[in-house]
N, C-alpha and C positions, 0 to 999 in steps of 0.2 A: 607451509605455503600451498602444498597440493590440496589440502582440505579446503582452503580458501577458494581455490580455483574450481574444485568440484562443487562447492556450495553455490558458486556463481553460475553454474551450468543448469540450475533448476529453473523451471518456468517462472516461479515466483521471483527469483533474483533477477532474471532477465527482464521482467516487466519493471522492477524497481530501477534497474540500470537505465532502461529506456525512458523512464520518467525523469531521470536527471536531465536528459537531452531535451525532452518535450517541454518540461516546465521552464528550463533555462531559455529555450528559444521563444517561448510564449512571452515571458516578461521582458526579455532583452529586446526583442523586436518591437514590442509596443513602447518600451521606454526610449528606444532610439529614434522613434518617429517624431517629427515635428513639422510644422508648417507656419510660414509667416503670412498672416493676414494683416492688412494695414492696421497698425495700432496694437497688435497682439501677436505673440508667438504661441501657437496652439500646440499643446502636448496632450498626453493621455489624461492629464489632470482636468482638461477642459471637456473631455468626452465623458458622458454620463457613466457612472460605475467604473471608471478607469482605475481609480485607486483600489477599489474592491478587487478588480481583476488582478492588479499587480500584487496585492497582499496575498491573495489565495495562491497564486503561482509561485511567489517567492517562498512562502511557508511550505508549499508542496515540494519545491526544489530542495530546501533544507531537510525536510522529512525523508525524501527519497535518497539523499546522500546518507542520512543516518541509517536507514533501512539497509542500504547496500553495504555499508561498513559493518553493520551488525551481522548480516548474512555471511560476509567474508570471514570474519574473525571470531564472532562471539555466539553464533547460532546455537551450538551445542550447550554452552553454558547457560544461555538465556532459557532454553527449553527446559533444562533440568532444574534451574533455580526457581522457576515460577510454579506456584501451586495450582495453576490452571493451564489450559491449552493455549499456548502463545499464539498459534495460528488464528484462533478465533478473535483474539484482540487485534491482530494484524488485519483480518478481514473486515472487522467493524470500522477500523480507522480508514482503510482504503475505500470502503463503500461510502462512508461519510464524506471523505475528501473528494471522491468522485462526484458526489452530489454537489458539493460546494464549488468544484471546478466547473461543472455544467452550468450551475446558476450564474457564476461570475462571467463565464464566457458568453452565455446567452444574453445576459443583460447588457454586457459591454458591446456585443455585436449588434444588438438592437439599437443602442444609442449611437454607435458608430455609423450604422446605415442611415439613421435619421440625420446625423450631423453632415455626412458627406453628400447628402442629397440637397443641401441648401445651396443657393446660388453663390453665396460668399465662398464656400468651400470649393465649389467647382471652378470658380474663377481664379482663386489664389493657390489652391493646393493641387498639384498635378499628380504626385506620387502617393498612391494608396497601398502599394504592394507590401511594404514593410509592416504596416498595421494589420493588413489582411493576413499576412503570414503568421503574425503573432496570435491572432484570433484562431487561425486554423490549428496552430500548435496547442492552443488552450483546449480545443475540442479533442485533439489527439490525446492530450494528457487525461482528459475526462474518461475516454474509453479505456485507456491503459490503467487508470486507477480502478475502474470497474473490473477489468480482466484480472488485475492483481488480487482483488477481493475474491473473485471466483477461485483463482488458484490457491489462495490462502485457505478457503473453506475445504477444498479438495485435500490440501496438505494436512489440515486439522483432522479431517475424518480419517485419513490414512494413519496419522499419528495415534489416534484413538484406537484404531484396529491393531496397530503394532503394540501399543502398551497393554492392550487386553491379551494379546498373544504372548507378550513378554512375561506376564504373570504365570508362574508355574503352579500346577496343581497335582499333587500326588497324595496317595493315602497308604497307610501302613496298618497292618492288622497285628494286634497283640493278643496272645493267648496266655491265659493265666490259670493255673490249677489251684483251686481253693482247698482249704484244710479238710473239708468234708468229702473231697474227691471229685466235686463237680468242676466243670471247666467254664471259664468266662472268656468270651471272645469280644474284643473291643476294636473298632475301626477308628483310626485317627486320620483326619484330613489335614494336610499341610498346604497352605497357600503362601507363596512368596512372590516378590516382585523385584525387578532390578531398579525400580525407581524409589526415591526416598519418600514419596508421598503416596 
């Protein structure tokens, strides 16, 4: 259990844990908002790109839970089992999802601004704070995904340096006397690594 707690104290794990909060707040606040306009109950499905916003942040929430659990309990096993640097995979996912989150939040915020500026919305819907909060959390999630990608690249480079240092290099010299009385000297270089690949 101490290893799990130590793993959660890294900047990469802290950003993943923060993403659980930001993505949950983003989609929950937007999903909870509704407004009754005569003849229709308006929800996020009526706002342009609302479904895209919800999908990106729900998937991001699930992914951040997966990453946090993986960091807590399986990080060492994952790193040693993969034939490539795990952190670069993590960085590429986080950068991609940061871009998706930015795209979803920006498109939905633009549609939300256009919708709430109509006279029908202004006359019927008084409370915008919940939807605004959800959009703000979507942008916070975007910046946290990007920060997580940066931390993953830093961890990946650190891991590469450590794995290079973990490989040991030593040499031995062998001296052999031949039958004719001459001496042959041979240098043998040994390279070993603590990793299976």
